[in-house]
C-alpha positions as CSV (number, residue, x, y, z in Angstrom):
1,M,-94.9,-28.1,-29.1
2,E,-97.6,-27.5,-26.7
3,Q,-94.7,-25.9,-24.1
4,E,-93.8,-23.4,-27.5
5,D,-97.3,-22.1,-27.9
6,K,-97.6,-21.4,-24.0
7,A,-94.7,-19.6,-24.3
8,Y,-95.3,-17.3,-27.1
9,R,-98.7,-16.7,-25.9
10,E,-97.2,-15.5,-22.5
11,L,-95.1,-13.6,-24.2
12,F,-97.7,-11.7,-26.5
13,T,-100.0,-10.8,-23.1
14,E,-96.8,-9.6,-21.7
15,L,-96.0,-7.2,-24.0
16,S,-99.7,-6.4,-24.5
17,Q,-99.5,-5.6,-21.0
18,Y,-96.6,-2.9,-21.7
19,E,-98.8,-1.7,-24.9
20,R,-101.9,-0.9,-22.8
21,Y,-99.7,1.4,-20.6
22,G,-98.1,2.9,-23.6
23,V,-94.7,1.7,-24.0
24,P,-93.5,1.9,-27.5
25,M,-91.9,-1.4,-28.4
26,S,-89.5,-2.6,-32.0
27,I,-87.5,-4.9,-33.0
28,D,-84.4,-4.4,-35.0
29,G,-84.9,-0.6,-35.1
30,E,-88.5,-0.5,-36.3
31,S,-91.9,-0.2,-34.8
32,A,-94.0,-3.4,-33.7
33,S,-96.9,-4.4,-32.3
34,P,-96.9,-7.3,-29.4
35,M,-97.8,-9.3,-32.0
36,Q,-95.0,-9.2,-34.7
37,I,-93.1,-9.4,-32.0
38,A,-94.3,-12.7,-30.8
39,A,-94.3,-13.9,-33.9
40,A,-91.3,-12.9,-34.9
41,H,-90.1,-15.5,-31.8
42,M,-92.0,-18.6,-33.4
43,V,-90.7,-18.6,-36.4
44,K,-87.1,-17.7,-35.2
45,E,-85.3,-21.5,-35.8
46,S,-81.3,-20.6,-34.2
47,G,-80.6,-17.5,-31.9
48,G,-83.5,-15.5,-30.8
49,Y,-83.8,-11.7,-29.8
50,M,-82.4,-10.1,-27.2
51,R,-84.4,-7.1,-24.8
52,D,-83.4,-3.8,-24.3
53,Y,-85.3,-1.4,-21.7
54,I,-85.3,1.9,-21.8
55,W,-86.0,3.6,-18.5
56,D,-86.9,7.2,-17.6
57,K,-84.8,9.1,-15.0
58,D,-87.3,7.8,-12.3
59,G,-86.7,4.1,-13.2
60,H,-90.4,3.6,-15.3
61,M,-90.3,2.2,-18.4
62,E,-90.3,4.2,-21.9
63,E,-89.1,1.5,-24.3
64,L,-88.9,-2.3,-24.7
65,H,-86.7,-3.0,-28.2
66,F,-85.9,-6.5,-29.4
67,H,-82.2,-6.9,-31.4
68,E,-81.8,-9.7,-33.4
69,I,-78.7,-12.2,-32.0
70,K,-77.0,-13.5,-35.0
71,S,-74.2,-16.4,-34.3
72,V,-71.0,-15.4,-35.5
73,E,-69.4,-18.8,-37.6
């Protein structure tokens, strides 16, 4: 559990830096804060989220989207 907590803290820290740089973030199409995204990762029991980076023409990150990965059974 301690390792998971560390991973979520690191994710929150990373996303907070993006937020400070003005990078909009979303999860499943809805605008989301670093805390909301980290919390969604914490409660996810199976599957996960795929990152989708949106770059501008100069190679700078414009947006960061997270999409839920759903398993097909």
